[in-house]
C-alpha positions as CSV (number, residue, x, y, z in Angstrom):
1,M,89.6,110.5,104.1
2,R,87.5,108.6,102.7
3,V,86.1,109.1,98.5
4,A,82.9,108.0,97.7
5,H,82.7,105.6,94.5
6,S,80.4,108.1,93.1
7,V,83.0,111.0,93.1
8,A,85.7,109.0,92.6
9,V,84.5,107.4,89.2
10,C,83.5,110.8,88.1
11,A,86.5,112.2,88.5
12,A,88.3,109.4,85.9
13,V,85.9,109.6,83.7
14,S,86.7,113.3,83.4
15,V,90.2,112.4,83.4
16,V,89.4,110.5,80.2
17,L,87.2,113.2,78.7
18,V,90.6,115.4,78.6
19,G,92.0,113.3,77.2
20,C,90.1,112.0,75.1
21,S,87.5,114.6,73.9
22,D,88.3,114.3,70.0
23,D,86.5,110.3,70.1
24,K,83.0,109.7,69.1
25,A,80.7,109.6,72.3
26,T,79.2,106.2,72.8
27,P,76.6,105.2,74.7
28,L,75.6,103.1,78.0
29,Q,76.6,99.7,77.1
30,T,74.0,97.0,78.5
31,V,74.7,94.0,81.5
32,D,73.2,90.9,82.4
33,S,71.1,90.8,85.7
34,L,72.5,90.4,88.7
35,G,72.2,86.4,89.9
36,E,71.3,85.6,93.6
37,V,73.6,86.6,96.3
38,V,76.4,84.3,96.9
39,A,76.6,82.8,100.3
40,A,79.3,83.0,102.9
41,P,80.6,79.6,104.1
42,T,78.4,78.4,107.2
43,A,81.3,78.2,109.0
44,I,84.4,80.6,109.7
45,T,87.2,79.7,112.0
46,A,90.4,81.6,110.6
47,P,90.9,84.2,113.0
48,P,90.8,87.8,111.6
49,I,93.9,89.7,111.6
50,T,94.3,92.8,113.9
51,D,97.3,94.4,112.8
52,A,96.8,97.1,109.7
53,A,100.0,96.9,108.5
54,A,100.3,93.0,108.9
55,L,97.0,93.6,106.4
56,R,98.5,95.9,103.8
57,A,101.9,93.7,103.4
58,L,99.5,90.5,101.8
59,L,97.9,92.6,99.3
60,L,99.4,92.9,96.1
61,T,102.2,94.7,94.6
62,R,103.4,96.0,92.1
63,A,105.7,92.9,91.1
64,D,102.1,90.6,91.3
65,L,100.5,93.6,88.8
66,P,100.6,93.8,84.8
67,P,103.7,96.3,83.2
68,G,102.8,99.6,83.3
69,F,101.0,100.0,86.7
70,S,102.7,101.7,89.4
71,P,101.2,102.3,92.8
72,L,99.6,105.0,94.1
73,A,100.5,106.4,97.4
74,D,98.2,107.1,100.8
75,P,98.3,110.4,101.7
76,T,97.7,109.5,105.0
77,I,100.2,106.6,105.6
78,D,102.7,106.6,102.9
79,L,103.4,110.7,102.9
80,G,102.5,111.3,106.4
81,L,99.8,114.3,105.4
82,P,96.8,114.9,108.1
83,P,93.0,113.6,106.9
84,A,92.1,116.2,105.0
85,P,89.4,117.9,106.6
86,D,85.6,117.1,105.4
87,G,84.4,120.0,103.6
88,P,80.6,119.7,101.9
89,D,80.5,117.5,99.6
90,K,78.1,118.8,96.9
91,A,77.8,115.1,94.8
92,R,74.2,113.5,94.8
93,T,73.9,110.1,94.4
94,D,70.2,108.7,93.6
95,P,68.5,106.8,94.8
96,A,71.1,107.6,98.1
97,Q,71.7,104.6,99.2
98,C,73.4,103.7,96.4
99,S,76.8,106.0,97.0
100,A,77.6,102.5,99.1
101,V,78.9,101.1,95.9
102,L,82.3,100.7,95.8
103,E,83.2,102.0,99.0
104,P,85.8,100.7,101.1
105,L,84.0,97.6,102.5
106,A,85.2,98.7,106.5
107,V,82.6,101.5,105.6
108,Q,79.9,98.9,103.5
109,R,79.7,96.5,107.2
110,T,81.3,98.8,110.0
111,G,82.8,96.4,113.0
112,A,86.4,95.5,110.9
113,T,89.5,94.7,113.4
114,T,91.6,96.2,110.4
115,D,91.6,96.9,106.9
116,G,94.1,98.5,103.9
117,A,93.8,99.4,100.5
118,A,96.2,99.0,97.4
119,R,96.0,101.1,94.7
120,F,97.9,101.0,91.1
121,A,97.5,103.1,88.3
122,G,98.0,101.9,84.7
123,P,98.6,102.9,80.6
124,D,95.5,104.5,79.3
125,F,93.6,105.8,82.5
126,T,94.3,101.9,83.8
127,S,93.5,101.4,87.8
128,I,93.6,98.3,89.7
129,D,93.1,98.5,93.3
130,V,92.5,95.8,95.6
131,D,90.5,96.7,99.0
132,A,90.2,93.9,102.2
133,A,88.9,94.2,105.5
134,S,89.3,92.0,108.5
135,Y,86.0,90.6,110.6
136,S,85.5,88.7,113.7
137,T,84.3,85.5,112.6
138,D,80.8,85.9,113.1
139,A,80.7,89.0,110.7
140,A,82.3,88.2,107.9
141,A,79.5,87.0,106.5
142,D,77.7,89.7,106.8
143,A,80.3,91.7,105.5
144,F,80.4,89.2,102.6
145,T,76.4,89.6,102.2
146,R,75.6,93.0,102.6
147,V,77.9,93.9,100.1
148,Q,76.0,92.0,97.4
149,Q,72.8,93.3,98.5
150,T,74.1,96.7,98.0
151,L,74.4,95.6,94.3
152,R,71.3,94.5,93.5
153,E,69.5,97.3,94.6
154,C,71.2,99.6,92.7
155,A,71.7,98.0,89.4
156,S,70.9,101.3,87.8
157,Y,71.7,104.8,89.3
158,S,72.3,108.1,88.7
159,G,74.3,111.5,90.4
160,T,76.1,114.1,89.7
161,D,80.0,115.1,90.8
162,A,81.2,118.3,93.0
163,D,80.8,120.2,90.0
164,G,76.8,118.6,88.9
165,V,77.8,116.9,85.9
166,A,75.7,114.0,85.6
167,V,76.6,110.2,85.7
168,D,74.6,107.2,85.1
169,Y,75.6,103.8,86.6
170,R,74.7,100.1,85.6
171,I,76.2,97.0,87.4
172,G,75.6,93.6,86.3
173,A,77.0,90.1,86.6
174,L,80.6,89.2,85.2
175,D,81.9,85.0,84.4
176,Q,84.8,85.3,86.6
177,P,85.5,81.9,88.5
178,T,85.0,81.1,92.2
179,S,88.2,82.4,94.4
180,G,88.9,82.1,98.0
181,D,86.3,80.7,100.3
182,A,83.0,82.2,98.1
183,S,83.3,85.1,95.7
184,T,81.4,86.8,93.1
185,A,81.9,89.2,90.7
186,F,80.3,91.9,89.1
187,R,80.6,94.8,86.7
188,I,80.1,98.5,86.8
189,L,79.4,101.0,83.8
190,T,79.7,104.5,84.4
191,E,78.7,106.6,81.5
192,S,79.5,110.7,82.0
193,D,79.6,112.7,78.7
194,G,79.3,110.3,76.3
195,I,82.3,108.4,77.7
196,T,81.6,105.0,79.4
197,L,84.1,103.4,81.8
198,T,84.1,99.7,82.3
199,T,84.8,98.4,86.3
200,D,85.0,94.9,87.0
201,A,85.2,93.4,90.6
202,V,85.8,90.4,92.3
203,L,84.0,90.0,96.2
204,T,85.6,87.3,97.7
205,I,86.1,86.0,101.7
206,V,88.9,84.3,102.7
207,G,89.0,83.3,106.1
208,S,87.8,86.1,107.5
209,T,88.7,88.7,105.5
210,V,86.9,89.5,102.5
211,V,88.3,91.3,99.8
212,Q,87.4,93.2,96.9
213,L,89.6,94.1,93.8
214,T,88.2,96.1,91.1
215,A,90.1,96.8,87.8
216,S,88.7,100.5,85.9
217,G,89.1,101.6,82.2
218,Q,87.5,102.7,79.2
219,E,87.8,98.8,78.3
220,P,86.4,96.0,79.8
221,I,90.6,94.2,81.5
222,D,91.3,91.0,80.0
223,P,89.6,88.2,82.0
224,T,92.0,86.1,82.6
225,V,94.0,88.8,84.3
226,L,91.7,89.5,86.1
227,T,91.4,85.6,87.1
228,G,95.1,85.9,87.5
229,L,95.2,89.0,89.7
230,V,92.6,87.7,92.3
231,A,94.3,84.0,92.5
232,R,97.5,85.8,93.0
233,Q,95.3,87.6,95.7
234,V,93.6,84.6,97.5
235,D,97.3,83.4,97.5
236,R,98.3,86.1,99.1
237,L,96.0,86.2,102.3
238,R,96.1,81.8,102.8
239,T,99.6,81.8,102.6
240,P,101.7,85.2,103.8
241,P,104.6,86.0,101.9
242,Q,108.1,85.4,103.1
243,T,110.3,88.5,104.3
């Protein structure tokens, strides 16, 4: 089962609220406007990855992360549980199309040959997630562009979680070195009940695979740590680890 970003972030903010209920509320911060859409490579020749297990094996592992992070098990893939049934979704996002922000790449641009994710939980309610989807050579560039277009349509939006708690979002530019064959970075500020969650993300295309790495917490991740994680992920996609 895939969880919309607005629902997942609301849950994260709710956890923070429980753990920090005595903290002084802080207003929603501001972010710089996103620039132009970064163009994908003009010629993509690398063949797509077609095996889901092979793609997952190329994603970051706990050994690649800072101390204190542990992988989160996927209920279906790792635990063998059946997918959770789709029930009524009481969450709301306004504008509605902004519910696609940080959705799995394979959902934002369908037609992936395969996709996979690696999710890690860290100290003080932090998390690091990697989402990847491989496409045919003519579809990879479109996927890379489509995600960026959604971000620009949703620079400021709002919504509620399943319990009706109001949430506000702001998306802006993030300064990060270029990675992969082309890349862009952005920051999402999520505010609910006076608590702000910062999500820093880098969207990269490596051959026919589009990958998005996000780091969330009450404080932004160290930019150099984020740069290192992205570089490591790109290296793993370019040069599969030796078994």
